[in-house]
Backbone bond lengths (Angstrom), bond angles and torsions (degrees), N, CA, C in turn:
res aa  C-N    CA-C-N  psi(-1)  N-CA   C-N-CA  omega(-1)  CA-C   N-CA-C  phi
1 M - - - 1.486 - - 1.570 106.63 -
2 F 1.375 107.87 144.90 1.476 108.93 171.48 1.528 110.58 -153.83
3 K 1.187 124.52 160.08 1.464 128.42 -176.71 1.451 117.10 -68.42
4 R 1.263 119.93 164.79 1.430 126.07 -173.85 1.639 106.49 -61.06
5 F 1.358 113.74 -44.89 1.462 114.52 -173.44 1.466 114.86 -77.55
6 D 1.349 118.13 0.35 1.477 119.19 170.06 1.447 114.45 -73.59
7 F 1.348 116.31 -12.47 1.580 120.31 -179.59 1.505 111.77 -76.75
8 Q 1.321 122.36 -1.21 1.451 122.76 -167.84 1.503 107.34 -61.44
9 C 1.227 125.73 -24.18 1.446 124.93 -171.41 1.605 108.74 -80.28
10 Y 1.441 109.20 -12.27 1.452 121.34 -172.85 1.484 111.71 -111.22
11 I 1.413 115.46 -17.99 1.397 117.07 -175.75 1.501 116.07 -112.01
12 Y 1.319 118.46 139.40 1.326 125.96 174.61 1.505 109.35 -86.74
13 M 1.417 122.69 111.89 1.376 124.52 -179.34 1.439 111.46 -67.06
14 Q 1.385 120.02 -36.53 1.461 125.66 170.36 1.599 103.82 -72.08
15 L 1.142 122.42 122.75 1.508 120.08 -178.00 1.497 113.21 -63.17
16 H 1.203 117.26 103.66 1.547 113.98 173.72 1.631 108.89 -94.18
17 S 1.281 110.47 142.61 1.463 117.86 -170.14 1.513 103.82 -147.79
18 M 1.370 113.74 162.47 1.423 120.00 169.77 1.523 111.87 -75.67
19 A 1.331 115.43 153.69 1.516 118.91 175.40 1.588 109.83 -51.09
20 P 1.347 116.96 145.47 1.477 118.59 171.36 1.445 113.86 -49.14
21 R 1.303 124.74 136.88 1.550 126.14 -179.78 1.368 100.67 -111.65
22 W 1.463 116.24 96.11 1.386 123.38 171.16 1.599 113.25 -70.08
23 K 1.317 112.68 147.83 1.497 113.15 -173.23 1.510 117.65 -82.48
24 R 1.184 114.48 -24.98 1.588 124.56 -178.98 1.515 111.04 -147.97
25 K 1.434 109.62 159.37 1.495 115.89 173.60 1.593 107.74 -59.18
26 G 1.329 114.73 136.81 1.456 119.19 176.92 1.501 114.32 94.43
27 A 1.337 117.70 -12.34 1.594 121.57 -170.90 1.489 106.06 -66.23
28 E 1.350 119.34 -42.01 1.363 117.82 -173.59 1.617 110.75 -68.24
29 A 1.273 120.32 -40.51 1.391 125.20 175.75 1.530 112.39 -57.37
30 K 1.369 109.13 -44.44 1.552 116.61 179.11 1.557 112.07 -62.13
31 A 1.383 112.87 -38.47 1.413 119.86 177.33 1.502 117.72 -63.76
32 L 1.429 114.97 -39.12 1.337 121.24 174.65 1.523 111.38 -75.74
33 A 1.227 118.62 -32.77 1.579 118.82 172.54 1.557 116.29 -63.76
34 E 1.446 111.45 -33.46 1.377 114.25 -179.95 1.504 113.89 -128.12
35 P 1.322 117.36 83.53 1.464 128.61 -178.08 1.506 106.63 -57.69
36 I 1.370 114.45 141.61 1.455 121.35 173.10 1.455 112.89 -59.18
37 S 1.411 115.42 -36.90 1.407 115.83 -179.63 1.506 116.25 -57.44
38 Y 1.369 116.84 -35.12 1.469 118.46 -176.91 1.423 108.67 -72.51
39 S 1.398 116.63 -39.72 1.418 118.34 177.47 1.540 118.69 -61.40
40 V 1.403 113.19 -35.37 1.509 121.80 175.27 1.522 107.81 -63.98
41 S 1.264 120.09 -42.58 1.534 126.17 -177.89 1.544 107.22 -60.95
42 E 1.384 110.90 -48.43 1.547 115.40 176.68 1.591 114.46 -60.82
43 L 1.232 110.96 -35.63 1.510 114.16 179.93 1.472 105.83 -72.14
44 Q 1.272 127.20 -44.31 1.429 133.44 -177.90 1.594 106.79 -57.29
45 L 1.212 118.87 -50.32 1.472 119.53 177.72 1.493 109.93 -66.60
46 S 1.234 126.54 -33.08 1.403 124.45 -176.83 1.564 109.76 -72.72
47 L 1.415 115.84 -43.41 1.408 117.95 179.20 1.491 117.68 -65.60
48 V 1.424 112.47 -33.34 1.435 117.06 178.67 1.491 112.15 -71.90
49 K 1.388 114.79 -35.58 1.471 117.91 177.15 1.388 118.39 -59.98
50 T 1.445 113.78 -34.50 1.470 119.65 -173.34 1.555 109.96 -102.00
51 E 1.385 115.77 5.26 1.477 124.48 -179.16 1.522 104.89 41.65
52 T 1.412 117.11 66.92 1.422 128.66 179.99 1.454 109.53 -72.60
53 S 1.305 119.73 135.45 1.412 124.43 175.61 1.592 112.51 -130.84
54 G 1.331 111.73 159.16 1.426 120.82 175.43 1.524 110.65 -132.12
55 S 1.391 114.69 175.72 1.417 127.97 178.05 1.414 115.09 -130.85
56 F 1.355 116.04 140.62 1.419 118.39 173.57 1.482 112.26 -61.18
57 S 1.428 114.13 143.35 1.422 118.06 169.15 1.504 107.77 -147.41
58 S 1.290 113.93 97.39 1.445 122.35 -174.52 1.567 108.73 63.73
59 C 1.274 114.63 -124.68 1.568 117.03 172.70 1.428 119.71 -98.93
60 N 1.291 109.13 34.06 1.548 121.23 178.74 1.511 109.03 -138.67
61 V 1.356 113.96 170.58 1.359 121.07 176.67 1.577 107.19 -130.86
62 L 1.437 112.27 122.46 1.543 120.94 171.71 1.469 113.00 -82.65
63 L 1.203 118.84 117.27 1.464 128.90 177.95 1.560 109.50 -100.44
64 A 1.342 115.86 128.26 1.534 119.50 179.82 1.597 101.94 -103.42
65 V 1.267 116.67 122.84 1.401 121.45 -174.85 1.644 108.14 -133.97
66 E 1.266 110.92 172.16 1.532 117.95 175.49 1.632 102.36 -90.37
67 P 1.330 112.15 161.56 1.498 117.06 -177.74 1.493 110.62 -59.25
68 E 1.350 122.29 -35.87 1.333 118.09 -178.89 1.538 115.00 -73.05
69 Q 1.318 119.03 -28.29 1.429 123.88 173.49 1.434 107.79 -72.11
70 A 1.281 123.96 -34.81 1.463 123.33 178.38 1.462 111.13 -61.80
71 E 1.377 115.45 -37.56 1.513 121.09 178.48 1.571 106.38 -66.14
72 L 1.302 119.70 -38.80 1.512 121.90 -178.51 1.462 109.87 -69.57
73 L 1.420 120.23 -38.67 1.386 124.53 177.94 1.504 109.43 -63.79
74 N 1.350 115.57 -39.66 1.520 117.44 -178.80 1.480 106.77 -67.28
75 L 1.312 119.08 -42.19 1.530 126.00 -178.86 1.546 107.44 -59.52
76 C 1.277 119.87 -42.25 1.340 120.43 -176.09 1.587 111.73 -89.96
77 C 1.281 117.74 -5.15 1.426 129.06 179.56 1.476 114.88 58.79
78 F 1.382 111.59 53.03 1.477 117.27 169.43 1.541 105.49 -109.59
79 G 1.400 114.88 124.00 1.390 120.89 174.70 1.539 113.96 77.38
80 R 1.421 112.40 -170.15 1.450 120.81 178.97 1.549 101.94 -144.79
81 L 1.409 115.07 145.38 1.347 120.91 176.90 1.628 112.83 -74.80
82 V 1.274 109.08 135.62 1.568 120.71 179.61 1.537 104.54 -109.99
83 L 1.474 113.52 123.98 1.359 120.71 -179.81 1.526 111.27 -61.31
84 S 1.291 119.17 140.65 1.408 122.98 178.03 1.479 113.02 -151.56
85 A 1.319 115.46 147.16 1.556 121.95 -176.39 1.510 109.55 -82.83
86 E 1.371 119.01 -7.14 1.361 121.71 -178.18 1.499 112.96 -75.65
87 K 1.252 118.03 124.66 1.490 120.46 -178.29 1.454 112.02 -84.21
88 G 1.395 116.41 144.18 1.481 123.59 177.58 1.507 111.80 82.25
89 K 1.333 116.89 -4.24 1.440 116.22 -178.67 1.544 109.61 -129.88
90 N 1.320 118.88 147.17 1.398 121.35 175.58 1.528 111.06 -125.10
91 W 1.228 116.30 138.46 1.500 120.08 179.93 1.543 108.94 -106.33
92 I 1.387 111.95 131.00 1.435 116.88 -178.67 1.516 102.71 -118.07
93 Q 1.311 115.74 137.23 1.520 127.42 177.72 1.535 108.34 -94.27
94 L 1.242 118.58 113.57 1.411 122.40 -179.88 1.547 113.19 -108.83
95 S 1.263 117.87 139.43 1.536 119.26 172.89 1.541 104.46 -71.78
96 F 1.363 114.44 171.16 1.405 123.76 179.48 1.526 108.93 -60.65
97 E 1.387 114.34 -44.54 1.422 119.73 -177.28 1.606 112.23 -61.97
98 E 1.254 113.41 -48.14 1.472 120.45 177.63 1.446 111.96 -61.17
99 A 1.365 122.36 -45.95 1.494 125.64 -178.83 1.535 108.67 -65.30
100 F 1.270 116.98 -41.80 1.475 114.79 -174.21 1.555 108.78 -78.60
101 Y 1.240 122.64 -23.19 1.430 127.41 173.19 1.584 108.67 -64.90
102 L 1.304 116.62 -43.53 1.440 122.38 -177.25 1.649 105.80 -70.63
103 L 1.240 114.80 -40.99 1.388 120.47 -177.12 1.615 114.86 -75.95
104 Y 1.339 114.41 -48.47 1.479 119.68 -175.09 1.544 111.73 -86.21
105 T 1.299 114.85 -50.42 1.399 115.02 -172.30 1.520 114.71 -89.34
106 L 1.330 118.16 -32.71 1.575 118.54 177.81 1.550 107.40 -97.93
107 K 1.267 115.33 -16.52 1.561 120.39 -178.04 1.511 113.85 45.90
108 C 1.341 116.98 53.64 1.352 129.73 -177.61 1.525 119.95 -116.43
109 I 1.281 119.63 -11.65 1.432 122.28 179.99 1.596 112.02 -134.83
110 K 1.284 114.73 164.40 1.455 122.87 173.75 1.450 108.09 -115.25
111 I 1.363 124.60 153.46 1.352 127.50 173.58 1.532 114.60 -125.22
112 Y 1.292 116.05 140.12 1.465 118.24 -175.48 1.561 108.65 -116.81
113 L 1.254 117.55 145.95 1.509 127.87 174.27 1.353 114.41 -122.44
114 Q 1.353 117.34 111.09 1.471 124.70 -179.27 1.539 110.03 53.44
115 G 1.307 116.67 47.78 1.519 124.52 174.56 1.506 110.70 81.33
116 R 1.310 123.80 1.51 1.466 125.20 -179.33 1.376 112.56 -115.76
117 C 1.328 121.56 123.84 1.455 132.35 -176.62 1.579 106.94 -66.02
118 L 1.279 120.48 122.54 1.461 125.00 173.62 1.551 105.94 -75.80
119 E 1.265 114.01 102.85 1.467 117.64 -172.14 1.598 116.84 -69.61
120 N 1.219 118.43 -13.75 1.453 122.46 177.90 1.451 112.15 -142.60
121 E 1.375 113.57 163.74 1.427 117.26 -173.78 1.525 109.59 -72.23
122 V 1.355 123.85 -26.20 1.463 122.27 -174.80 1.606 101.59 -67.46
123 D 1.257 123.88 -44.54 1.452 117.00 -177.28 1.596 113.33 -60.25
124 T 1.290 116.86 -34.05 1.430 121.46 179.87 1.560 107.49 -75.85
125 W 1.239 121.21 -38.01 1.367 124.44 172.97 1.523 115.26 -59.69
126 M 1.274 114.10 -50.50 1.492 118.15 179.00 1.570 112.29 -60.95
127 Y 1.325 113.11 -36.17 1.539 116.30 177.89 1.521 112.50 -65.69
128 M 1.303 114.96 -44.83 1.463 123.81 179.18 1.549 107.81 -62.52
129 R 1.342 115.14 -45.07 1.508 115.78 177.71 1.550 110.41 -62.06
130 S 1.258 120.01 -40.88 1.437 120.26 -175.85 1.538 108.34 -67.34
131 K 1.297 123.11 -24.15 1.499 124.95 172.81 1.458 112.87 -82.94
132 R 1.357 116.70 -41.22 1.453 124.52 176.67 1.511 114.78 -129.41
133 P 1.255 118.83 96.61 1.456 118.80 -174.28 1.615 113.79 -62.28
134 N 1.346 114.50 -22.28 1.523 115.15 171.96 1.460 119.01 -88.68
135 F 1.380 113.21 14.65 1.456 118.92 -173.74 1.560 109.61 -62.52
136 P 1.404 117.41 -37.85 1.563 112.97 -177.54 1.576 115.58 -61.54
137 I 1.332 113.28 -34.34 1.408 117.80 -177.88 1.580 110.56 -74.48
138 F 1.335 117.78 -38.78 1.402 122.34 178.78 1.488 112.40 -71.19
139 F 1.433 115.15 -33.25 1.465 112.18 -176.45 1.605 107.83 -79.29
140 K 1.274 118.44 -29.95 1.465 118.75 175.52 1.507 109.45 -63.80
141 A 1.361 119.12 -41.83 1.346 119.19 -177.59 1.647 109.49 -68.18
142 Y 1.325 112.58 -41.94 1.518 118.87 176.95 1.545 115.24 -55.88
143 S 1.296 110.63 -51.39 1.496 119.05 178.88 1.532 112.80 -66.66
144 H 1.324 118.42 -30.16 1.326 122.25 179.65 1.574 112.52 -64.69
145 L 1.328 122.24 -44.42 1.411 121.59 172.07 1.520 114.79 -84.37
146 R 1.263 114.83 -26.12 1.569 113.15 -177.99 1.588 107.79 -73.53
147 S 1.319 119.46 -33.09 1.419 120.76 175.56 1.459 114.13 -62.82
148 K 1.373 120.15 -24.72 1.490 131.91 174.25 1.550 109.30 -81.73
149 N 1.306 119.33 2.78 1.446 122.88 176.53 1.571 112.06 74.09
150 W 1.288 112.48 21.38 1.577 117.57 168.11 1.482 101.56 -78.97
151 I 1.374 114.81 150.45 1.415 120.45 169.33 1.639 107.54 -106.26
152 L 1.343 110.64 130.36 1.379 115.53 -178.50 1.566 113.38 -114.29
153 K 1.301 119.34 136.01 1.386 127.54 -172.24 1.597 103.20 -132.66
154 S 1.379 114.56 157.34 1.484 113.82 175.02 1.414 119.69 -56.67
155 G 1.371 119.59 139.59 1.397 116.23 -178.88 1.552 111.54 -111.56
156 L 1.300 115.34 25.20 1.349 118.51 -176.34 1.495 114.86 -56.21
157 Q 1.290 121.06 -40.18 1.455 126.62 -173.95 1.511 108.37 -69.05
158 Y 1.343 119.47 -19.53 1.441 126.30 176.50 1.426 114.73 -97.90
159 G 1.373 117.65 -2.03 1.547 117.40 179.91 1.546 110.54 79.83
160 V 1.358 119.47 22.84 1.499 122.32 -177.58 1.502 104.84 -133.98
161 D 1.389 116.71 -179.23 1.391 120.48 -172.90 1.548 109.34 -88.31
162 F 1.377 114.01 -42.61 1.462 117.15 -179.99 1.645 110.87 -138.82
163 V 1.208 115.61 163.47 1.500 116.02 160.59 1.437 108.07 -121.20
164 A 1.380 120.59 147.09 1.423 127.16 -174.15 1.497 115.47 -111.48
165 Y 1.331 113.46 123.36 1.433 115.17 174.19 1.564 113.98 -110.14
166 R 1.225 118.63 147.98 1.563 119.27 175.09 1.533 111.74 -83.45
167 H 1.273 119.55 -12.16 1.484 122.89 165.87 1.398 112.41 -156.90
168 H 1.363 119.49 -163.51 1.463 121.22 -171.42 1.497 109.20 -59.48
169 P 1.261 127.81 140.07 1.356 134.44 172.63 1.493 120.83 -52.49
170 S 1.352 114.25 -23.06 1.471 122.02 174.17 1.526 109.95 -77.14
171 L 1.342 122.86 -8.76 1.390 125.15 -176.49 1.484 109.34 -112.36
172 V 1.363 121.61 -38.48 1.361 126.09 -177.50 1.547 115.23 -141.07
173 H 1.350 108.49 155.13 1.486 114.10 -179.08 1.512 111.43 -84.06
174 S 1.376 123.87 148.50 1.482 121.76 -177.92 1.587 107.09 -66.31
175 E 1.481 109.00 145.55 1.359 119.92 -176.10 1.527 112.82 -97.97
176 Y 1.336 116.89 -30.65 1.403 124.09 179.62 1.443 120.36 -123.01
177 S 1.272 115.67 140.34 1.567 120.74 167.86 1.475 105.47 -103.44
178 V 1.316 111.70 126.48 1.467 114.87 -168.46 1.569 110.30 -113.73
179 L 1.324 110.04 132.55 1.424 122.66 168.03 1.485 124.13 -106.61
180 V 1.171 125.22 123.28 1.436 121.16 -173.30 1.526 110.13 -106.01
181 Q 1.435 110.24 126.33 1.443 120.44 -172.04 1.580 109.91 -126.69
182 S 1.352 110.78 153.80 1.509 116.20 177.95 1.634 103.20 -144.02
183 S 1.279 114.22 177.62 1.346 121.65 179.19 1.593 116.66 -56.52
184 E 1.364 109.87 -30.40 1.348 117.74 177.29 1.556 120.19 -87.65
185 S 1.356 112.80 1.39 1.440 119.32 -169.98 1.533 106.35 -89.43
186 N 1.294 117.68 147.07 1.453 125.13 -179.88 1.496 111.24 -107.30
187 R 1.414 120.03 8.89 1.378 121.75 178.73 1.595 112.22 -67.36
188 L 1.234 115.29 155.27 1.467 122.60 169.32 1.562 113.35 51.56
189 R 1.271 114.18 33.90 1.405 115.97 -177.58 1.609 114.09 -88.52
190 V 1.268 113.64 -18.97 1.512 114.92 173.70 1.534 110.83 -121.64
191 W 1.315 119.64 159.29 1.434 119.36 -178.91 1.392 117.25 -63.08
192 S 1.347 123.43 -31.03 1.371 122.70 173.79 1.475 115.71 -59.36
193 D 1.310 115.79 -33.86 1.536 117.51 175.40 1.418 111.23 -72.52
194 V 1.313 121.96 -32.31 1.413 125.52 175.07 1.531 113.68 -63.70
195 H 1.353 113.99 -48.88 1.345 120.33 177.23 1.482 118.12 -59.39
196 C 1.377 114.56 -41.93 1.444 123.19 176.61 1.569 109.35 -60.98
197 A 1.240 116.13 -48.31 1.512 122.98 -175.17 1.514 105.39 -66.34
198 V 1.249 121.70 -47.06 1.439 119.19 -179.11 1.390 116.25 -66.45
199 R 1.361 120.12 -39.99 1.466 122.96 172.75 1.456 117.65 -61.50
200 L 1.379 114.01 -38.99 1.499 117.65 175.28 1.460 112.99 -69.86
201 S 1.221 119.83 -35.88 1.505 119.08 177.44 1.515 108.55 -73.10
202 G 1.311 123.10 -41.81 1.392 123.37 174.08 1.542 115.23 -59.91
203 S 1.243 117.75 -33.23 1.515 125.08 -178.65 1.464 108.63 -66.29
204 V 1.308 124.54 -30.10 1.439 130.84 177.87 1.571 111.58 -105.33
205 A 1.285 118.89 21.04 1.422 126.84 176.56 1.505 114.13 54.94
206 K 1.290 114.26 53.20 1.541 120.63 178.46 1.502 106.80 -137.33
207 T 1.309 110.42 156.28 1.477 118.64 177.36 1.549 106.13 -104.47
208 L 1.438 116.23 133.98 1.391 118.75 -178.72 1.498 115.51 -77.97
209 L 1.258 119.40 121.58 1.484 124.30 -176.31 1.426 104.55 -119.14
210 T 1.351 114.53 127.05 1.532 122.90 172.62 1.542 107.15 -113.47
211 L 1.315 106.17 134.03 1.532 115.94 176.01 1.478 108.62 -110.80
212 H 1.435 117.24 110.65 1.378 123.64 -177.03 1.472 108.83 -93.89
213 V 1.280 117.33 109.75 1.510 121.50 179.92 1.635 110.04 -89.50
214 C 1.233 105.98 112.81 1.507 117.25 175.93 1.482 116.74 -104.39
215 G 1.255 116.53 138.67 1.496 120.46 179.18 1.547 111.36 -171.74
216 N 1.322 116.34 164.64 1.452 116.78 179.00 1.693 107.75 -129.53
217 S 1.338 111.85 42.96 1.511 119.33 176.91 1.647 108.58 -75.19
218 Y 1.365 104.96 134.91 1.493 104.95 175.76 1.567 110.48 -83.23
219 K 1.275 115.96 166.74 1.396 118.86 -170.91 1.531 111.97 -58.47
220 E 1.306 119.44 -34.98 1.490 124.59 -177.93 1.488 104.95 -67.75
221 D 1.234 117.83 -41.94 1.604 119.17 174.26 1.503 116.78 -55.24
222 L 1.275 116.05 -27.34 1.524 121.90 -174.11 1.581 105.52 -72.59
223 N 1.383 122.34 -12.24 1.416 120.02 175.51 1.481 111.86 -76.54
224 L 1.337 117.10 -5.64 1.518 119.04 -176.65 1.551 109.69 -124.06
225 P 1.346 116.73 139.77 1.426 116.65 -174.22 1.533 110.36 -71.94
226 L 1.291 118.12 -11.23 1.484 121.08 173.56 1.510 112.93 -64.75
227 C 1.225 115.67 -15.41 1.551 118.76 172.91 1.600 112.03 -61.54
228 L 1.297 112.95 -19.99 1.505 116.38 179.08 1.456 107.29 -59.73
229 D 1.402 121.09 -33.87 1.540 119.34 -177.25 1.476 110.60 -69.79
230 N 1.326 119.74 -11.55 1.475 117.61 177.40 1.368 116.42 -85.46
231 Y 1.411 119.07 -11.68 1.422 126.09 -178.56 1.522 114.40 -94.80
232 T 1.284 116.23 148.74 1.456 123.97 170.77 1.594 105.86 -128.21
233 V 1.410 109.92 154.09 1.447 119.26 -174.40 1.485 106.30 -111.22
234 E 1.357 125.09 126.29 1.390 122.97 169.66 1.564 108.40 -108.21
235 E 1.255 115.03 136.02 1.522 120.38 -175.59 1.534 109.24 -101.26
236 Y 1.288 119.48 132.17 1.394 126.24 -179.38 1.510 106.76 -127.47
237 S 1.345 123.34 131.20 1.372 125.21 169.78 1.448 114.20 -113.40
238 F 1.360 124.46 129.07 1.441 126.75 -173.59 1.559 104.75 -107.60
239 C 1.389 112.51 128.40 1.513 116.88 -179.61 1.440 105.55 -130.87
240 R 1.308 118.99 147.35 1.555 124.47 170.71 1.497 107.67 -71.55
241 W 1.315 114.68 129.94 1.426 116.75 178.92 1.563 109.94 -75.72
242 S 1.413 110.05 137.40 1.471 112.51 -174.74 1.521 105.44 -123.22
243 P 1.354 117.99 120.98 1.441 120.75 -177.92 1.637 111.37 -59.06
244 E 1.282 113.00 -32.33 1.474 117.64 -175.03 1.493 111.97 -66.76
245 L 1.373 117.94 -20.28 1.296 122.30 175.84 1.499 116.90 -99.60
246 S 1.234 115.20 13.26 1.492 122.78 -176.69 1.365 114.82 -127.08
247 R 1.480 118.99 15.66 1.393 119.90 -176.28 1.573 109.36 -87.40
248 E 1.255 118.94 162.30 1.503 122.52 -173.80 1.494 112.20 -69.43
249 D 1.294 116.62 -25.15 1.584 118.83 -175.01 1.530 101.91 -90.28
250 E 1.411 112.28 95.56 1.475 114.13 177.05 1.566 119.63 -80.57
251 T 1.466 108.62 -9.31 1.380 119.04 -175.34 1.722 104.06 -72.45
252 T 1.213 115.38 -36.55 1.506 119.17 177.96 1.508 115.02 -89.53
253 N 1.381 111.94 -22.71 1.456 118.20 177.30 1.414 114.87 -124.84
254 P 1.335 119.13 69.82 1.476 121.03 -175.85 1.540 115.81 -58.43
255 K 1.299 113.47 149.38 1.502 116.45 -179.07 1.514 110.00 -68.48
256 P 1.340 110.06 147.32 1.563 114.70 -178.62 1.613 110.38 -69.51
257 N 1.290 107.96 156.65 1.455 113.83 176.86 1.589 107.91 -63.23
258 A 1.334 115.78 146.88 1.498 116.07 -178.15 1.561 105.23 -137.07
259 T 1.330 109.65 148.32 1.545 113.66 178.54 1.522 105.94 -141.09
260 T 1.286 117.88 156.07 1.460 119.10 173.12 1.495 109.67 -121.51
261 V 1.285 118.30 155.73 1.451 126.07 179.37 1.458 109.69 -51.59
262 N 1.321 121.34 -38.77 1.456 128.16 -177.50 1.523 109.07 -73.11
263 D 1.362 116.02 -22.63 1.453 113.04 -176.75 1.499 114.87 -76.31
264 L 1.331 113.33 -15.64 1.552 119.51 -178.61 1.454 104.63 -71.30
265 K 1.336 120.52 114.44 1.414 123.07 179.85 1.433 115.80 -87.13
266 S 1.338 114.30 -79.79 1.575 116.64 -173.46 1.463 116.95 -113.23
267 L 1.441 113.44 6.37 1.507 117.92 178.21 1.484 108.54 -65.21
């Protein structure tokens, strides 16, 4: 066993990643011309205008939207379309993180529970916590990257919590596989776990990124979304050490391109 800070010989504090892998010619230009931040603003205005609402369904939220709004949600990568026989309406299934981001951060939807509108964010927060006790930690991590205009999708098929894209998945492959950690987490406590996670991420051309959510909130504070202000997020990128990139002759072995989460401006 060893503590988190013992990893520093293995971690690049400046987040090193592979160059973006665009899916087709012209994709990068399209992404620059249509920043995700603009699409999110357009979505926010549209949802507020129509007073869009959703309902809890187990550990998800079903959002009823117009066809045009469904296209905007897809463009911004919120939720997934659920097939329905009802004409003129589209149903979007949102994760708890996505739904609360639209409710609390963008303030553009309302959420119902068993036919009753939850009038404030506290009621919604407490219900989500009752279903998923670790929700505060995961939402803090999700909102941390989402607010920087990274798109997050489920990372279940890669054995992680999220995968992060710099723009819509139709234009670019995901760059990071993301693991969320806290002081109560037992992940990556031994070197074998680190090696497995790094090798798995590398085999699918992704960089392993861990978000360590730190905070000193008391249990009673967790019943309020204001506890999010007491948390900070530390970003760590894990990369395999390559001898070929560590030789003294840098003219024949140039350093790889590097990027940080904070460097991503408007994509």
